[in-house]
Phi, psi and omega in degrees: 000147183290156178283161181293152179280110180230116186254131170281154184279134174288161182306331183297330182287338176298327177297320179300320181295321179294321184277338182293138178286100182254118177278170181302120180082000182284171184241171181299152185265344181226149176285138179305130177085003182235108175302149180303134177087356181265166180286149178288129179291155177241162179219148184279357185297152181243134178283125180252125182208153177289156177300136182249153176302140180289145177293147178306144185269344181292138180231155179231179179293155178302134183291133177291340178208160179306131177267146183217159178229149178292140178301147179290149178272000180298138180297137179302148179248144176259162176079013178290150175290136176237141179231159177296136190285348177238127181257104184201160178286329185230108185226143175216156180207154177275140174283345178233179183207151180289133168079330182198164182290122176185185178215140171260121181256115186266130175201168180298144174303138180098348177290152185290134168257127190236163177293131180292324182206175177296143178175195183236134179294126180270316189206141180225136171238118178254007181235131180272107182257002183293135174225134183298331180270000180266189178298138180264114180139292187303320184249015184299332186286343184064228176284133188206162174222133173245131182242132171264108179291156175295351174275001179086006183255141174267133175242128188236130176234131183222180188069020182293153175273338178199151171254134183300136178305135179088350176274098183228164180305131179095351182281138176277138177226163180247158177305130180090353179286137184290131178253334182183199182228143177305139181208205179210037178280167181068209183270065183261003180057029175064025179245129180293118176190171173246125171281123184242125182233149175236131184199168171281157181288332178052061182306124176080349180230035189274164177189164181299331182289342173265315182303324185293341177134139177233349178240153174283117186277348192305318183291333175284320176299319178301317182293313183293327179296325180280353183090008176274183189224048178297132186250133183271359188302317182295320180290322178296315179299317179296319179299317183291325176299323183280319188252345186066222175237085189294154178285171183305141180291000000 
């Protein structure tokens, strides 16, 4: 079966990123290849993936505040399977991002956002607290899930339309297991996408400015999209050795 249609952004789109009004922690305003106000293109490709474990069915009340769990003390593992974080027939993403390293992965609202690798859920937000007149940064993500992979890397997805029932802080998940759905909550500029960030967990010195992303994810996304297994753990470790866990910008 063919691989999913995933398009890298042409250089012209980099101009859009520069010109787009990006607030601190904000995301791109247009999907790659789609002029503002136009319909989203579709593609006939089908996402092929092995059957994944079903997400736990137990559900609880909406969290009054983001729930979080302490990172596991288990030593990071190498050679883990990694998968592309959005499972959809038509997906596109920017190789760059406004203001700081991250990636916006564009797909229709409601498409599955999945665990990149085996790991433990670190933090979940089921309530959209973002307000344009409020502080820019802390609540920009809207509904979100942060996962600590068994490789020692944190993977963060935000702007979700829903978080999967039973996906709570401390829950174990497998690569490819659904964590939520693509949406446009928080500071998403009303565009359906997932803000995807890669960072160290920074135990006890964490903050949204680290969680949102510290590395450029595109080359890892390129690899996982091809079915390869490029691992970001070494780059994350090197970044943390150099920068530590910096305070808010």
